[in-house]
C-alpha positions as CSV (number, residue, x, y, z in Angstrom):
1,M,0.0,0.0,0.0
2,L,1.3,3.4,-1.0
3,H,1.6,5.9,1.9
4,T,1.7,9.7,1.9
5,R,2.4,12.6,4.3
6,F,-0.6,13.6,6.4
7,G,-0.8,17.3,5.6
8,R,2.1,19.3,7.0
9,T,2.7,16.8,9.8
10,G,5.4,14.1,9.9
11,L,2.8,11.3,10.0
12,Q,2.7,8.9,7.0
13,V,-0.7,7.4,6.3
14,P,-1.9,4.9,3.7
15,R,-3.5,6.2,0.5
16,L,-6.8,4.6,1.5
17,T,-8.8,5.0,4.8
18,L,-11.3,2.4,5.9
19,G,-14.7,3.9,6.9
20,T,-16.6,2.1,9.6
21,M,-20.0,3.6,9.4
22,T,-21.6,0.3,8.4
23,F,-20.2,-1.6,11.4
24,A,-22.8,-2.9,13.9
25,G,-25.5,-1.6,11.6
26,Q,-25.5,-2.8,8.0
27,C,-22.7,-5.2,9.0
28,D,-22.8,-7.6,11.9
29,R,-19.8,-8.1,14.2
30,D,-18.3,-11.0,12.3
31,T,-18.6,-9.3,8.9
32,S,-17.1,-6.1,10.4
33,F,-14.2,-8.1,11.7
34,S,-13.7,-9.7,8.3
35,I,-13.6,-6.3,6.6
36,M,-11.0,-5.0,9.1
37,D,-8.9,-8.1,8.6
38,A,-9.1,-7.7,4.8
39,A,-8.2,-4.0,5.0
40,V,-5.1,-4.6,7.2
41,E,-4.0,-7.4,4.9
42,A,-4.2,-5.0,2.0
43,G,-2.3,-2.3,3.9
44,I,-5.3,-0.1,4.7
45,T,-4.3,0.6,8.2
46,F,-6.1,3.9,8.8
47,F,-9.6,3.5,10.3
48,D,-12.2,6.3,10.5
49,T,-15.1,6.1,12.9
50,A,-17.4,8.4,15.0
51,D,-19.3,8.3,18.2
52,M,-22.6,8.5,16.4
53,Y,-22.0,5.5,14.1
54,P,-23.7,3.4,12.8
55,V,-26.0,5.9,11.2
56,T,-28.5,3.2,10.2
57,T,-29.4,2.7,13.9
58,Y,-28.7,6.2,15.2
59,P,-29.5,7.3,17.9
60,N,-30.3,3.9,19.4
61,G,-27.0,2.2,18.3
62,M,-24.8,5.2,18.7
63,G,-21.3,4.2,19.6
64,D,-21.7,0.6,18.5
65,S,-19.3,1.0,15.6
66,E,-16.6,2.2,18.0
67,R,-17.3,-0.8,20.2
68,V,-16.9,-3.2,17.4
69,V,-13.7,-1.6,16.3
70,G,-12.5,-1.7,19.9
71,E,-13.2,-5.4,20.2
72,W,-11.2,-6.0,17.0
73,L,-8.4,-3.7,18.3
74,H,-7.8,-5.8,21.4
75,G,-4.1,-6.9,21.4
76,R,-3.4,-5.2,18.0
77,R,-3.7,-1.5,18.7
78,D,-0.2,-0.7,17.2
79,E,-1.2,-2.2,13.8
80,V,-3.5,0.7,12.8
81,L,-4.2,4.4,13.0
82,I,-7.6,5.3,14.5
83,A,-9.6,8.4,13.8
84,S,-12.9,9.3,15.4
85,K,-15.3,12.3,15.6
86,C,-17.8,14.1,17.8
87,F,-20.5,16.7,17.3
88,F,-23.8,15.0,16.8
89,P,-26.0,14.5,19.9
90,T,-25.2,11.3,21.8
91,G,-27.7,11.8,24.5
92,V,-31.1,13.5,25.3
93,R,-29.6,16.4,27.2
94,Q,-29.0,19.7,25.4
95,W,-25.3,19.7,26.3
96,E,-24.6,16.2,24.9
97,G,-23.7,17.4,21.4
98,G,-21.9,20.2,19.6
99,N,-18.4,21.4,19.8
100,S,-18.5,23.0,23.3
101,R,-15.7,22.3,25.7
102,H,-18.1,20.2,27.8
103,N,-19.1,18.0,25.0
104,I,-15.7,17.5,23.4
105,L,-14.1,16.4,26.7
106,R,-17.0,14.0,27.6
107,S,-17.1,12.7,24.0
108,I,-13.3,11.8,23.8
109,D,-13.5,9.9,27.0
110,G,-16.5,8.0,25.8
111,T,-14.8,7.2,22.5
112,L,-11.6,6.0,24.2
113,Q,-13.7,3.8,26.5
114,R,-15.6,2.2,23.6
115,L,-12.4,1.7,21.6
116,G,-10.5,0.3,24.6
117,T,-7.5,2.5,24.0
118,D,-5.8,5.4,25.7
119,H,-5.6,7.6,22.6
120,V,-6.8,8.1,19.0
121,D,-4.5,9.2,16.3
122,L,-6.9,11.8,14.9
123,Y,-9.8,13.4,16.7
124,Q,-12.2,15.4,14.6
125,V,-15.2,17.7,15.0
126,H,-17.8,16.2,12.8
127,S,-19.4,19.4,11.7
128,W,-19.2,23.2,12.3
129,D,-21.0,24.4,15.5
130,A,-22.4,27.9,15.0
131,N,-23.4,28.0,18.7
132,T,-19.9,27.5,20.1
133,P,-17.0,30.0,19.7
134,I,-14.2,28.4,17.7
135,D,-11.8,29.6,20.4
136,E,-13.6,27.4,22.9
137,T,-13.4,24.4,20.6
138,L,-9.8,24.8,19.8
139,R,-8.7,25.2,23.4
140,A,-10.6,22.0,24.3
141,L,-8.9,20.1,21.5
142,D,-5.6,21.5,22.5
143,D,-6.2,20.1,26.0
144,I,-7.0,16.7,24.6
145,V,-3.7,16.6,22.6
146,R,-1.7,17.8,25.6
147,A,-3.3,15.1,27.7
148,G,-2.2,12.5,25.2
149,K,-5.7,11.5,24.3
150,A,-5.3,12.4,20.6
151,R,-2.2,12.9,18.4
152,Y,-3.7,15.3,15.9
153,V,-7.0,17.1,15.4
154,G,-9.2,17.7,12.4
155,C,-12.6,18.8,11.2
156,S,-15.3,17.5,8.9
157,N,-18.1,19.1,6.9
158,V,-16.8,22.6,7.0
159,L,-16.7,25.4,4.5
160,A,-13.5,27.0,3.3
161,Y,-14.0,30.2,5.2
162,Q,-14.7,28.3,8.4
163,L,-11.5,26.3,8.1
164,A,-9.5,29.4,7.3
165,R,-10.9,31.2,10.3
166,S,-10.1,28.2,12.5
167,L,-6.5,28.2,11.3
168,G,-6.2,31.9,12.0
169,R,-7.6,31.6,15.5
170,S,-5.4,28.6,16.4
171,E,-2.4,30.6,15.3
172,A,-3.4,33.6,17.4
173,L,-4.2,31.4,20.4
174,G,-1.2,29.2,20.1
175,T,-3.3,26.0,20.2
176,V,-3.2,22.9,18.1
177,R,-4.7,23.5,14.6
178,F,-6.8,21.4,12.3
179,D,-4.3,19.3,10.4
180,S,-7.0,17.6,8.4
181,V,-10.4,18.1,6.8
182,Q,-13.0,15.5,5.9
183,P,-15.3,16.8,3.1
184,R,-17.7,15.0,0.8
185,Y,-16.0,14.6,-2.6
186,N,-16.6,12.6,-5.8
187,L,-17.3,12.9,-9.5
188,L,-20.8,14.1,-8.8
189,Y,-19.9,16.6,-6.1
190,R,-16.9,18.8,-6.9
191,E,-17.8,22.1,-5.2
192,V,-14.9,21.7,-2.7
193,E,-12.4,22.0,-5.6
194,R,-13.2,25.8,-5.8
195,E,-12.1,27.1,-2.4
196,L,-11.5,24.3,0.1
197,F,-8.9,22.3,-1.8
198,P,-6.7,25.3,-2.7
199,L,-6.7,26.4,0.9
200,C,-5.7,22.9,2.0
201,V,-2.8,22.7,-0.5
202,E,-1.5,26.1,0.5
203,D,-1.7,25.5,4.3
204,G,-0.7,21.9,4.3
205,I,-4.1,20.4,5.4
206,A,-4.6,16.7,4.8
207,V,-7.8,15.9,2.9
208,I,-9.5,12.6,3.7
209,P,-12.7,12.8,1.7
210,F,-15.8,10.6,2.3
211,N,-18.4,9.4,-0.2
212,P,-15.9,8.9,-3.0
213,L,-18.4,6.6,-4.7
214,A,-21.4,8.8,-4.2
215,G,-23.0,6.4,-1.8
216,G,-22.5,3.6,-4.3
217,L,-24.1,5.3,-7.3
218,L,-20.7,5.4,-9.1
219,T,-20.3,1.7,-8.9
220,A,-22.8,1.8,-11.8
221,K,-24.9,-1.0,-10.2
222,H,-28.0,1.1,-9.7
223,R,-30.8,1.9,-12.1
224,P,-33.1,5.0,-11.8
225,D,-36.2,2.9,-11.2
226,D,-34.7,0.5,-8.7
227,P,-33.1,1.8,-5.4
228,A,-32.2,-1.6,-4.1
229,E,-33.0,-2.7,-0.5
230,G,-30.0,-2.8,1.8
231,T,-28.2,0.0,0.0
232,R,-27.8,3.7,1.0
233,F,-30.6,4.6,-1.4
234,A,-33.3,2.5,0.1
235,A,-36.4,4.3,1.3
236,G,-36.4,6.0,4.7
237,G,-33.7,7.5,6.9
238,Q,-30.3,8.0,5.3
239,G,-31.8,6.8,2.0
240,D,-33.9,10.0,1.7
241,R,-30.7,12.1,1.9
242,Y,-28.8,10.0,-0.5
243,R,-31.6,10.1,-3.1
244,E,-31.8,13.8,-2.7
245,R,-28.1,14.1,-3.3
246,Y,-27.6,11.7,-6.2
247,W,-30.8,10.1,-7.5
248,H,-31.2,12.4,-10.5
249,E,-31.5,11.7,-14.2
250,H,-28.5,13.8,-15.2
251,M,-26.3,12.0,-12.7
252,F,-27.3,8.6,-14.1
253,G,-26.3,10.0,-17.4
254,V,-22.8,10.7,-16.0
255,V,-22.6,7.2,-14.6
256,D,-23.6,5.7,-18.0
257,A,-20.8,7.7,-19.7
258,M,-18.3,6.7,-17.0
259,K,-19.2,3.0,-17.5
260,V,-18.0,3.2,-21.1
261,L,-14.7,4.9,-20.1
262,A,-14.2,2.3,-17.4
263,A,-14.8,-0.6,-19.8
264,D,-12.3,1.0,-22.3
265,S,-9.8,1.3,-19.4
266,G,-10.2,-2.3,-18.3
267,V,-11.3,-1.4,-14.8
268,S,-14.6,-1.4,-12.9
269,A,-16.7,1.8,-12.6
270,A,-15.9,1.9,-8.9
271,T,-12.2,1.7,-9.5
272,L,-12.3,4.4,-12.1
273,A,-14.3,6.7,-9.8
274,L,-11.7,6.2,-7.0
275,Q,-8.8,6.6,-9.4
276,W,-10.2,10.0,-10.3
277,V,-10.5,11.1,-6.7
278,L,-6.9,9.9,-5.9
279,A,-5.6,11.8,-8.9
280,N,-6.4,15.2,-7.3
281,P,-3.2,16.5,-5.7
282,A,-5.1,17.9,-2.7
283,V,-6.5,14.4,-1.7
284,T,-4.5,12.5,0.9
285,S,-6.5,9.4,1.7
286,P,-10.1,8.8,0.5
287,I,-12.4,7.0,2.9
288,V,-13.8,3.8,1.5
289,G,-16.5,1.8,3.1
290,A,-17.7,-1.8,2.6
291,S,-20.4,-4.1,3.6
292,R,-18.4,-7.2,2.6
293,P,-14.6,-7.7,2.5
294,E,-14.5,-8.3,-1.2
295,Q,-15.8,-4.8,-1.9
296,L,-12.4,-3.4,-1.0
297,A,-10.8,-4.9,-4.1
298,D,-11.8,-2.1,-6.5
299,A,-10.3,0.5,-4.1
300,I,-7.0,-1.5,-3.9
301,V,-6.8,-1.7,-7.7
302,A,-7.4,2.1,-7.9
303,V,-4.4,2.8,-5.6
304,N,-2.1,0.5,-7.6
305,S,-3.1,1.7,-11.0
306,P,-3.2,5.5,-11.6
307,I,-5.8,6.9,-13.9
308,D,-4.9,7.5,-17.5
309,A,-4.4,11.3,-18.1
310,Q,-6.7,11.4,-21.1
311,V,-9.4,9.5,-19.3
312,K,-9.1,11.9,-16.4
313,E,-9.6,14.9,-18.8
314,Q,-12.7,13.3,-20.2
315,L,-14.1,12.8,-16.7
316,D,-13.2,16.3,-15.7
317,A,-15.1,17.6,-18.7
318,L,-18.0,15.3,-18.1
319,T,-18.6,16.6,-14.6
320,G,-17.1,20.1,-14.7
321,E,-20.5,21.6,-14.0
322,Y,-20.5,20.1,-10.5
323,R,-17.6,22.4,-9.4
324,R,-20.0,25.4,-9.3
325,G,-22.0,24.2,-6.4
């Protein structure tokens, strides 16, 4: 597995990150263990989780993904890097969510308990909190790092101006700064290329994008009249959000055109979609999820076989309109 520098830090991370959102929800314990085993065997030794996973059973099953990862980690903590996140409510009380000092400090302790470890390698705020001053958030994260509970800190689902302001405030305060950002990014959602990615390149921020296959639409296995059960596009819950994002006629047109390019390139549509994401110089390590171990194969091929320059140009032209937002 190829590795790369994690932003401006000295940490080297694999070019793929394993997402664990399906663990303890869509995937049972044994399947989740098999996926983690397959990932490590392939060199995918960076796992990303969150205190509110799995989303399919949230809020009733919140924290269960971390618990499954923690069981798997027993006796092999040094084999992998672990990232987790906080922000979304994990209790019924008003203070059990957000990026306040109170919630960050309680959340990291809960995460460490569920994972069965004394530290995570990356701790991220899962979203921007308009109700909490960024100074308060940064000071709490700084305390976590100083206490040895996290090695680095990052953020997810933020706009470019929010990240830029956070970097400025951390510099002024003398606290740890966000060394990574986790945005949604794929062929069908390219808005982050306009402002967020240039900022990350200039300031040495690692980019670990989620949703590189657009919830599975870019695997080219879905048809417009058939959102299959058991997928992220199934009716209800998360499915409603994913259909709103991607279940559109013009996006299926992109998928059809991409299928032809993938066939001509001798790879699967999923591999081509990941090759395209990996080709962006701002991208550090895309997050790939799986509901079965064999689903990691397309991602591994993508890492080991860079996209053809001409094919990338064709895909860029095909989806250029998605950069406008």
